[in-house]
C-alpha positions as CSV (number, residue, x, y, z in Angstrom):
1,X,-17.7,1.7,-26.7
2,X,-15.0,2.5,-29.5
3,X,-11.8,4.1,-28.8
4,X,-13.1,7.8,-30.1
5,X,-15.9,8.1,-27.9
6,X,-13.2,6.4,-25.0
7,X,-12.0,9.0,-24.7
8,X,-14.6,12.6,-25.0
9,X,-15.6,10.5,-21.9
10,X,-12.4,10.1,-20.7
11,X,-12.2,14.3,-21.5
12,X,-15.6,15.3,-20.2
13,X,-14.9,13.7,-17.2
14,X,-11.2,15.6,-16.9
15,X,-13.4,18.4,-17.2
16,X,-15.5,17.8,-14.4
17,X,-13.3,16.8,-12.4
18,X,-11.2,19.6,-12.5
19,X,-14.3,22.6,-12.4
20,X,-15.2,19.4,-9.0
21,X,-11.5,20.1,-8.1
22,X,-11.7,24.0,-7.9
23,X,-14.9,23.7,-6.1
24,X,-13.3,21.4,-3.7
25,X,-10.5,24.0,-3.4
26,X,-12.2,26.9,-2.7
27,X,-14.6,25.1,-0.1
28,X,-11.1,24.5,1.5
29,X,-10.1,28.0,1.6
30,X,-13.3,29.3,3.0
31,X,-13.3,27.5,5.3
32,X,-9.5,27.9,6.2
33,X,-10.2,31.3,6.8
34,X,-13.4,30.9,8.6
35,X,-11.3,28.6,11.7
36,X,-7.9,31.3,11.3
37,X,-5.1,28.9,11.2
38,X,-2.1,30.4,11.2
39,X,1.4,29.2,11.7
40,X,2.9,31.0,14.3
41,X,6.5,32.4,13.2
42,X,8.1,30.8,16.5
43,X,6.9,27.8,14.5
44,X,8.7,28.4,11.0
45,X,11.1,29.6,13.4
46,X,11.9,25.9,15.0
47,X,11.3,24.5,11.9
48,X,14.2,26.4,9.4
49,X,16.6,26.0,13.0
50,X,15.8,22.5,12.4
51,X,17.3,22.3,9.4
52,X,20.2,24.3,9.5
53,X,20.9,22.5,12.1
54,X,21.5,19.7,10.6
55,X,22.6,21.5,7.6
56,X,25.4,23.1,9.5
57,X,26.0,19.7,11.6
58,X,26.2,17.0,9.2
59,X,23.0,15.4,10.1
60,X,20.4,12.9,8.5
61,X,16.8,14.6,8.3
62,X,14.5,11.6,8.0
63,X,10.9,11.7,7.1
64,X,8.0,9.7,8.6
65,X,5.2,10.1,6.6
66,X,2.2,7.9,6.5
67,X,-0.1,5.1,4.9
68,X,-2.3,7.2,3.5
69,X,-2.7,9.6,0.4
70,X,-2.3,11.9,1.9
71,X,-0.1,11.3,4.0
72,X,1.8,10.6,1.2
73,X,1.4,13.9,-0.6
74,X,2.6,15.5,2.4
75,X,5.8,13.7,2.4
76,X,6.1,14.4,-1.4
77,X,5.4,17.9,-0.8
78,X,7.5,18.4,2.3
79,X,10.9,16.6,0.6
80,X,10.7,19.3,-2.3
81,X,10.0,22.3,0.2
82,X,12.9,21.2,1.6
83,X,14.8,21.4,-1.6
84,X,13.2,24.8,-2.5
85,X,14.6,26.2,0.9
86,X,18.0,24.3,0.3
87,X,18.6,26.2,-2.6
88,X,17.3,29.2,-2.0
89,X,19.4,29.4,0.7
90,X,22.3,28.4,-1.1
91,X,21.3,31.7,-3.9
92,X,21.3,33.7,-0.6
93,X,25.5,32.9,0.2
94,X,23.9,31.2,3.6
95,X,25.4,27.8,3.1
96,X,28.5,26.1,0.4
97,X,27.3,24.4,-2.3
98,X,29.0,20.9,-0.5
99,X,26.7,21.2,2.4
100,X,23.9,20.9,0.9
101,X,24.2,18.2,-1.3
102,X,25.3,16.6,1.7
103,X,22.6,17.9,3.6
104,X,20.3,16.5,0.9
105,X,22.6,13.8,0.9
106,X,20.9,11.8,3.5
107,X,17.9,13.7,3.2
108,X,15.4,10.3,4.0
109,X,11.4,9.3,4.2
110,X,9.9,7.1,5.0
111,X,5.9,5.8,4.5
112,X,4.7,3.6,6.8
113,X,2.8,-0.2,5.1
114,X,-1.6,0.3,6.5
115,X,-0.5,-3.6,7.9
116,X,2.0,-0.8,11.1
117,X,-1.3,0.5,12.3
118,X,-1.5,4.1,12.7
119,X,1.1,6.6,13.5
120,X,4.0,6.8,15.6
121,X,4.7,5.2,18.2
122,X,7.6,5.2,21.6
123,X,8.6,1.4,19.5
124,X,8.4,2.8,16.2
125,X,10.5,5.6,17.2
126,X,13.0,3.5,18.5
127,X,13.7,2.0,15.4
128,X,13.4,5.0,13.3
129,X,15.8,7.2,14.9
130,X,18.1,4.9,14.7
131,X,18.3,5.6,11.0
132,X,18.9,8.9,11.7
133,X,19.4,12.7,13.7
134,X,16.6,14.6,14.0
135,X,13.4,14.0,12.8
136,X,9.8,15.5,10.7
137,X,6.4,13.3,11.5
138,X,3.9,13.3,9.2
139,X,0.0,13.3,9.0
140,X,-0.1,12.1,12.6
141,X,2.4,12.0,15.8
142,X,0.2,14.1,18.1
143,X,-2.7,11.2,19.6
144,X,0.7,8.9,21.0
145,X,2.6,8.8,23.5
146,X,5.2,9.8,21.1
147,X,3.8,13.7,21.5
148,X,5.4,13.4,25.0
149,X,8.5,12.6,23.5
150,X,8.4,15.0,20.3
151,X,7.9,18.0,22.8
152,X,11.0,17.1,25.2
153,X,13.4,17.4,22.0
154,X,13.9,19.9,19.7
155,X,15.2,17.6,16.9
156,X,12.0,16.4,15.6
157,X,9.4,18.3,14.2
158,X,5.7,17.3,13.8
159,X,2.7,18.6,11.1
160,X,-0.7,17.0,11.9
161,X,-4.1,18.0,11.9
162,X,-6.0,15.0,13.6
163,X,-7.9,16.2,16.6
164,X,-5.6,15.8,19.8
165,X,-6.7,16.3,23.5
166,X,-2.4,17.4,24.2
167,X,-1.1,20.0,25.3
168,X,0.8,21.8,21.6
169,X,0.1,25.4,21.7
170,X,3.4,25.8,24.3
171,X,5.1,23.3,21.4
172,X,7.0,25.4,18.3
173,X,7.7,22.5,17.0
174,X,4.1,21.2,16.5
175,X,2.7,22.4,14.3
176,X,-1.4,21.1,14.7
177,X,-4.3,23.2,13.7
178,X,-6.7,21.4,15.1
179,X,-6.7,21.2,18.7
180,X,-10.2,21.8,19.8
181,X,-11.7,19.2,16.8
182,X,-13.7,22.7,14.8
183,X,-11.6,21.9,11.9
184,X,-13.6,20.5,10.2
185,X,-11.8,20.5,6.8
186,X,-8.1,19.9,7.2
187,X,-5.2,18.2,5.4
188,X,-1.8,16.8,6.4
189,X,-0.7,18.4,3.7
190,X,-2.0,22.0,3.8
191,X,0.0,22.4,6.8
192,X,3.2,21.9,4.5
193,X,2.1,24.2,1.8
194,X,1.2,26.5,4.5
């Protein structure tokens, strides 16, 4: 294969990949509407209250992602979303520039290594909580004993999609659409995107 053939094959693969991605997105949207996953207003309020608390009270916010692609992408998307929310708050004159800059300068994230094991357990929580006042956990958190800590703590917010038997429906600081195991297509990044 010469260079010209290589680029032609790459272009064809790229076009096919785009078609497959669009088909997947359409399938996902159809499945999502079948499952009727909606985020409650109380979840949104709890999330914005957490951000407000961090901005107003000069608190450090740590985003704890996961080591797989979904967890990493969720982390990146949430960081960008938090930045956009912060800038929108600034435009609406809800905060002064110095508070927003200070908050964003303290915003951090942690992606564990695969060898660290899945999810945030109590030991990992005790370690990461030394570095932040508030914590957002992505793509995990509802299948471990850590969930019991999160249920009682308004400085923790969880976005998860893995099937859980935990009773989390009454907790505004936990979003997981897969509480009954019926959600066949689900990703952590979808929760962040919503």
